[in-house]
C-alpha positions in Angstrom: 127.6 181.3 179.9 125.2 182.2 177.1 122.0 180.5 175.9 122.3 180.6 172.1 119.8 181.8 169.5 117.7 179.3 167.6 120.0 177.5 165.1 119.5 177.6 161.3 119.0 173.8 161.3 115.8 174.1 163.4 114.7 177.2 161.5 115.1 175.4 158.2 112.9 172.5 159.4 110.1 174.7 160.5 107.4 175.6 158.0 107.3 179.3 157.0 103.9 179.9 158.5 104.8 178.4 161.9 105.8 181.0 164.6 109.5 180.8 165.6 110.5 181.0 169.2 112.2 184.3 169.8 115.6 183.4 171.3 118.5 185.7 171.7 121.3 186.4 174.2 120.2 188.5 177.2 123.0 189.7 179.6 122.6 188.9 183.3 124.2 190.7 186.2 126.8 188.5 187.8 125.4 189.3 191.2 122.3 187.3 190.4 124.4 184.2 190.1 126.9 184.6 192.9 128.6 181.3 193.7 128.2 179.9 190.2 131.4 178.7 188.5 130.6 180.8 185.4 132.2 184.1 184.5 129.2 185.4 182.5 125.7 184.2 182.0 122.9 185.2 179.6 119.2 184.6 180.1 116.6 183.8 177.4 114.3 186.4 176.1 111.0 185.0 174.9 107.7 186.6 173.9 104.8 184.5 174.9 106.4 182.7 177.9 107.6 185.9 179.7 106.3 186.7 183.2 104.0 189.7 183.6 106.6 191.9 185.3 109.2 191.5 182.5 110.2 194.7 180.7 109.0 195.3 177.1 111.2 195.7 174.0 110.1 196.5 170.5 110.1 193.6 168.0 110.8 193.9 164.3 107.1 194.2 163.6 106.7 197.0 166.1 104.9 195.0 168.8 106.4 194.9 172.3 108.4 191.9 173.3 108.6 190.7 176.9 111.9 189.9 178.5 112.3 187.4 181.3 113.9 188.5 184.5 116.0 185.8 186.1 116.3 186.0 189.9 118.2 182.8 190.7 120.1 179.9 189.2 117.1 177.7 189.8 114.9 180.1 187.8 117.4 180.0 185.0 117.4 176.2 184.9 113.6 176.1 184.9 113.5 178.7 182.2 116.1 176.8 180.1 114.2 173.5 180.5 110.9 175.0 179.6 112.3 176.8 176.5 114.2 173.7 175.4 111.0 171.6 175.6 109.1 174.1 173.6 111.8 174.3 170.9 112.2 170.5 170.6 108.5 170.1 170.4 108.2 172.6 167.6 111.1 171.1 165.7 109.8 167.5 166.0 106.4 168.6 164.9 107.8 170.4 161.9 110.0 167.4 161.0 107.1 165.0 161.2 104.9 167.3 159.1 107.6 167.6 156.4 108.2 163.8 156.3 104.5 163.1 156.1 104.1 165.6 153.3 107.0 164.2 151.3 106.1 160.5 151.9 102.4 161.0 151.3 101.5 159.7 154.8 98.2 160.9 156.2 97.6 161.0 159.9 95.0 158.7 161.4 93.2 159.7 164.6 94.4 157.5 167.5 91.6 155.5 169.2 92.2 155.9 172.8 88.9 154.8 174.4 88.4 151.2 175.3 85.5 151.1 172.8 87.7 152.5 170.1 90.5 150.1 170.7 88.1 147.2 170.8 86.8 148.2 167.4 90.2 147.7 165.8 89.8 144.7 163.5 92.5 142.1 163.8 93.0 142.0 160.1 93.8 145.7 159.6 97.2 146.1 157.9 99.3 149.2 158.3 101.2 150.7 155.3 103.4 153.6 154.6 100.7 155.5 152.7 97.6 155.1 154.7 98.9 153.9 158.1 95.8 151.8 158.4 93.7 150.0 155.7 91.0 147.4 156.0 91.9 145.3 152.9 95.3 143.9 151.8 96.6 144.3 148.3 96.7 140.5 148.3 93.3 140.0 149.8 91.8 138.0 146.9 94.7 135.5 146.6 93.7 132.0 147.6 96.2 129.6 149.2 97.6 127.2 146.7 97.4 123.4 147.4 100.5 121.7 148.6 102.8 120.1 146.1 101.9 116.4 146.0 105.5 115.3 146.5 107.2 118.2 148.5 104.0 118.7 150.6 104.4 115.0 151.6 107.9 115.8 152.9 106.5 118.7 154.9 103.8 116.6 156.5 106.4 113.9 157.3 108.6 116.3 159.2 105.7 117.6 161.2 104.8 114.1 162.3 106.1 113.3 165.8 105.3 109.5 165.7 108.6 107.6 166.1 107.4 104.9 163.7 107.1 107.3 160.7 108.6 106.3 157.4 109.0 108.5 154.3 108.5 106.6 151.1 107.4 109.7 149.1 110.3 111.7 148.0 112.7 110.3 145.3 116.1 110.6 147.1 118.4 107.7 147.8 118.9 106.6 151.4 121.4 104.3 153.0 120.4 101.1 154.7 120.5 103.2 157.9 118.0 105.6 156.4 120.6 108.4 156.0 121.0 110.7 153.0 123.8 109.4 150.7 126.7 111.4 149.1 128.6 109.6 146.4 132.2 108.8 147.5 133.6 110.3 144.3 131.6 113.5 144.9 132.9 113.8 148.4 136.5 113.4 147.2 136.1 116.0 144.5 134.6 118.5 146.9 137.4 118.1 149.4 139.9 118.7 146.6 138.0 121.7 145.4 137.9 123.2 148.9 141.7 122.9 149.2 142.3 124.6 145.9 143.2 128.3 146.6 142.9 129.2 142.9 139.3 128.0 142.4 137.2 131.0 141.5 133.5 131.7 141.9 132.8 133.8 138.8 129.6 133.6 136.8 129.3 130.9 134.2 128.3 131.8 130.6 124.6 131.6 129.9 124.9 128.2 128.4 127.1 126.8 131.2 130.4 125.1 131.8 132.0 124.6 128.3 133.6 121.2 129.0 130.3 119.8 130.3 128.7 120.0 126.8 130.7 117.3 125.0 131.1 115.1 128.2 127.3 114.9 128.7 126.7 114.4 125.0 129.0 111.4 124.9 127.4 110.0 128.1 124.0 110.3 126.5 124.4 109.6 122.8 127.7 107.6 122.8 131.2 108.6 121.9 130.7 107.5 118.3 127.5 109.4 117.8 127.4 111.0 114.2 125.5 114.0 115.7 128.4 114.8 118.0 130.9 114.4 115.2 128.9 116.7 113.0 128.4 119.2 115.7 124.6 119.0 115.3 123.7 119.1 119.0 122.8 122.3 120.8 123.7 121.6 124.4 123.0 124.0 127.3 123.5 123.6 131.0 120.2 124.1 132.8 118.6 123.9 136.3 118.4 120.1 136.5 115.6 118.2 134.8 112.8 120.7 135.7 114.8 123.6 134.3 115.6 121.8 131.1 112.0 120.9 130.5 110.8 124.4 131.1 113.4 126.0 128.8 112.5 123.4 126.1 108.8 124.3 126.6 109.6 128.1 126.3 111.6 127.4 123.1 108.8 125.4 121.6 106.2 128.1 122.4 108.3 130.9 120.8 109.9 129.2 117.8 107.9 126.1 116.9 104.3 127.3 116.4 103.3 124.0 114.8 104.2 122.1 118.0 101.1 123.1 120.0 100.6 120.1 122.2 102.8 117.9 124.4 101.6 114.3 124.9 102.7 112.7 128.1 102.1 109.3 129.7 99.2 108.6 132.0 100.4 108.5 134.8 103.5 110.6 134.8 105.6 112.7 137.1 103.2 115.2 138.7 105.2 118.2 137.7 105.3 117.4 134.0 101.9 118.9 133.1 102.6 122.0 135.2 105.8 122.7 133.5 104.4 122.7 130.0 101.2 124.5 130.9 103.1 127.3 132.4 105.2 127.5 129.2 101.9 128.1 127.3 101.6 124.7 125.7 98.6 122.4 125.6 98.9 119.1 127.4 97.4 115.8 126.4 98.0 112.2 127.6 98.5 108.8 126.2 97.8 105.5 128.1 100.8 103.9 129.7 99.8 101.9 132.8 97.6 98.8 132.5 96.2 98.0 136.0 95.1 94.6 134.9 98.5 93.4 133.7 100.4 95.9 135.9 102.5 96.6 132.8 102.7 99.0 129.9 99.5 99.6 127.9 101.4 99.6 124.7 98.4 99.2 122.4 96.7 102.1 124.0 99.8 104.2 123.8 100.3 103.5 120.1 96.6 104.1 119.3 96.7 107.5 120.9 99.9 108.6 119.3 98.8 107.4 115.9 95.9 109.9 116.2 98.1 112.8 117.4 98.4 115.8 115.0 101.7 116.2 113.2 104.4 118.1 115.0 102.9 117.1 118.4 105.6 116.7 121.0 105.8 113.3 122.6 107.3 113.3 126.1 109.0 109.9 126.9 110.8 108.6 130.0 114.2 107.3 129.0 114.3 104.6 131.8 112.9 103.9 135.2 109.5 105.4 134.4 108.2 107.6 137.1 105.9 106.6 138.8 105.3 103.1 137.4 108.8 101.7 137.2 107.7 99.9 134.0 109.9 100.6 130.9 109.4 99.9 127.2 111.6 97.1 125.9 113.9 97.6 122.9 111.4 96.3 120.4 108.7 98.7 121.7 111.1 101.6 121.6 111.8 100.9 117.9 108.0 100.9 117.2 107.7 104.3 118.9 110.6 105.6 116.9 108.9 104.5 113.6 105.6 105.9 114.7 107.2 109.3 115.5 109.0 109.5 112.1 105.9 108.3 110.2 103.5 110.8 111.8 106.1 113.7 112.1 105.9 113.7 115.9 108.7 115.5 117.9 110.3 113.3 120.6 111.3 114.8 123.9 113.1 112.4 126.2 113.3 113.0 130.0 116.5 111.3 131.1 116.6 111.5 134.9 117.8 108.0 136.0 120.6 107.0 133.6 122.6 104.3 135.4 120.2 104.2 138.3 117.7 101.9 136.7 119.8 98.9 135.7 123.2 100.0 136.9 124.4 100.1 133.3 124.8 103.6 131.7 124.6 102.3 128.1 121.5 100.2 128.7 119.7 103.1 130.4 120.7 105.4 127.6 119.3 103.2 124.8 116.3 105.3 123.9 118.3 108.5 123.4 120.9 106.8 121.3 118.2 105.1 119.2 116.3 108.2 118.3 119.5 110.3 117.7 121.9 107.9 116.0 119.7 105.3 114.3 116.6 107.4 113.8 118.5 110.5 112.9 115.6 112.6 114.3 115.6 116.2 115.4 114.7 115.9 119.1 114.9 117.2 122.7 116.6 115.4 125.6 116.6 116.7 129.1 119.3 115.2 131.2 119.6 115.4 135.0 122.3 114.5 137.5 120.2 114.9 140.6 119.6 111.2 141.0 122.5 109.6 139.1 125.2 111.6 141.1 123.1 112.5 144.1 123.4 116.2 143.3 119.8 116.9 144.3 120.4 120.4 145.6 123.0 121.5 143.1 120.5 121.6 140.3 122.7 120.4 137.5 121.2 119.3 134.2 121.6 119.6 130.4 119.2 120.4 127.6 120.3 118.8 124.3 118.5 119.7 121.1 119.5 117.5 118.2 119.3 119.5 114.9 119.6 118.6 111.2 122.8 120.6 110.7 125.6 122.4 112.6 124.3 125.7 111.3 120.9 125.1 112.7 122.3 124.0 116.0 124.2 127.3 116.3 121.1 129.3 115.6 119.1 127.3 118.1 121.7 127.8 120.8 121.6 131.6 120.3 117.8 131.6 120.9 118.0 129.2 123.9 120.5 131.5 125.5 118.2 134.4 124.8 115.4 132.5 126.7 117.7 131.7 129.6 119.1 135.2 130.1 115.9 136.8 131.6 114.9 133.6 133.3 117.9 132.8 135.6 120.8 134.3 133.6 123.6 131.9 134.6 123.5 128.2 135.8 125.2 126.9 139.0 129.0 126.5 139.0 129.8 124.2 141.9 127.8 121.1 140.8 128.9 121.6 137.2 132.5 121.3 138.2 131.8 118.1 140.0 130.0 116.5 137.1 132.8 117.7 134.7 135.4 116.0 136.8 133.5 112.8 137.2 132.9 112.5 133.5 136.3 113.9 132.5 138.6 111.8 134.6 138.6 108.1 133.8 139.4 107.1 137.4 136.6 109.1 138.8 134.1 107.9 136.1 135.0 104.3 136.9 134.4 104.9 140.6 131.1 106.5 139.9 129.8 103.7 137.7 130.8 101.2 140.4 128.8 103.2 143.0 125.8 103.4 140.6 125.9 99.6 140.4 126.0 99.3 144.2 123.0 101.6 144.6 121.0 100.0 141.8 121.8 96.6 143.2 120.5 97.6 146.7 117.2 98.9 145.2 116.8 95.6 143.3 117.4 93.6 146.5 114.8 95.7 148.4 112.3 94.9 145.6 112.9 91.2 146.1 112.6 91.5 149.9 109.3 93.4 149.7 107.8 91.0 147.3 108.8 87.9 149.2 107.7 89.5 152.5 104.2 90.1 151.2 103.9 86.7 149.6 105.1 85.0 152.8 102.5 86.9 154.8 99.8 85.8 152.4 98.8 89.3 151.6 95.8 89.2 149.1 96.8 89.8 145.5 99.8 89.1 143.4 103.1 90.9 143.9 105.4 89.8 141.1 104.9 93.3 139.5 107.2 94.7 142.2 110.2 92.8 140.9 109.2 93.2 137.3 109.5 97.0 137.7 112.8 98.9 137.6 114.4 101.9 139.1 113.8 103.8 142.4 110.0 103.6 142.5 107.4 100.9 142.7 103.8 101.4 141.6 102.4 99.2 144.2 98.8 99.1 142.9 97.4 100.5 146.2 94.5 102.8 145.8 94.2 106.4 147.1 92.1 105.2 150.0 94.7 102.5 150.9 97.5 105.0 150.6 95.7 107.4 152.9 95.3 104.7 155.5 99.0 103.9 155.2 99.8 107.5 156.1 97.1 108.3 158.7 97.1 105.0 160.6 100.6 103.6 160.0 102.5 106.8 159.5 104.0 105.5 156.2 104.1 108.5 153.9 103.6 107.6 150.2 102.0 109.1 147.1 98.3 108.9 146.7 98.6 107.1 143.4 100.3 104.2 145.2 103.9 105.0 144.3 106.6 104.3 146.9 110.3 105.1 146.8 112.1 101.9 147.4 115.2 103.9 148.4 113.4 104.7 151.7 113.1 101.0 152.6 115.8 99.2 154.6 116.2 96.1 156.8 115.0 97.9 159.8 111.7 99.3 158.5 110.8 96.7 155.9 108.9 94.4 158.2 106.8 97.3 159.5 106.0 98.4 155.9 105.0 94.9 154.9 102.7 94.7 157.9 101.1 98.1 157.0 100.5 97.0 153.3 99.0 93.8 154.4 96.7 95.6 156.8 95.4 98.2 154.3 94.8 95.6 151.6 92.7 93.5 154.0 91.0 96.5 155.6 90.1 98.6 152.5 87.7 96.7 150.1 89.3 95.4 147.0 86.8 97.3 144.9 88.4 100.5 146.0 91.9 99.5 145.0 93.9 99.1 141.8 95.0 95.6 142.7 
């Protein structure tokens, strides 16, 4: 048996100025270890750990070196253990020193007293560089307010009251209050799952190729001159929000005359955020008239007449969010004439085609009017979150109608350049679903039939809510509920009344009085009617928009 000299690995780890343990083979007489099952044993020669009676030997520097005398196996084991501990300790110390030096970590004295430990502040953060710092890199960042819509969903989930009802988020629910998946979507997904040849590769920057013409025809009509002349730049985007943001970025970079985006007051809460983040100015035009509970069309026209040329006018194609009040065809034509006369740039947000009236062509009237009859250069953002229930798939299209095919090609090249560093490639799964629904006549027929079913249920809920409030004698008039269209109803309840609906009745709704009718059903409708009746009677009429 031999105890080996210090290895080159340990030696390499030790700093040059650190003393090395002197370790070498030392022969031992076999008589010292009689009875051990080893043919030959060596002891360890060390310098500073040798006993006083050990013999001396010259080292390389001329100083005497002590040698350990081993008298028994037990002594040898103790010697080995002691030497090993020393060697390991030295190696670990050297390793830690080298790691600290290379990583730039500085040692911090450990507070071991009770007073020292008590002085540690609870907000101290430890990092690789300092091990302990008193201030975070993110110390000055303030918590952002919750999103007015998605924050409502979070609060609803945290509520443990069994009576709670969510009328905030715009997602369709069945009469049992369950999320709804279109039958045609379910069938397509099952067929896709069974296809062994279906790949999952990246889509091109501008999306699934076949989706372009399909969505153009859905929006502008199969006989659209703009489609025939190839004047529409179409790009798959991340639903409606993504389309609006890409459009905003495009305007900022390439249309310097278009400095301001005019949007309705009220509008979807995310609209202003999208365009402000894109670096554009935001202005509003009147839309809701609380006295008539309809469109303030005179106020809208007056504001847009005064808008500077090349201002962008954001318009809701149908099922206006949040009011549920749409322009009629005559009013749409007046807006078209106003935009052409004042050189305003239309941008249409089409999120509910087919969902408002159940008729795809009727709900697409505004886009067809501006593109085909008005022959205007314009933007249209198209989403399939609501109309196909693909909320989480984030499938949408951005259409930019241009004056010529050559301009459309150039515009597409720049839109792709904007998208590439933003999200690079759009989702594939949902795009395939939409392409099959629009591309297969049987699937499209099934889809339109389902849309009519869903739109019909929303309309029946409107009638039931109105009749329930009128039967209860709730103060005010409620015909505006059935005059509106689409998924939402602008009830006219004030912010204070909406707050009481949530805190007292556990009915979650927007502070502006908007409710999602898709969240109402035969089971919870009587409870909601009772809640509305209570808040209207409890909160003074002067504090409401009734």
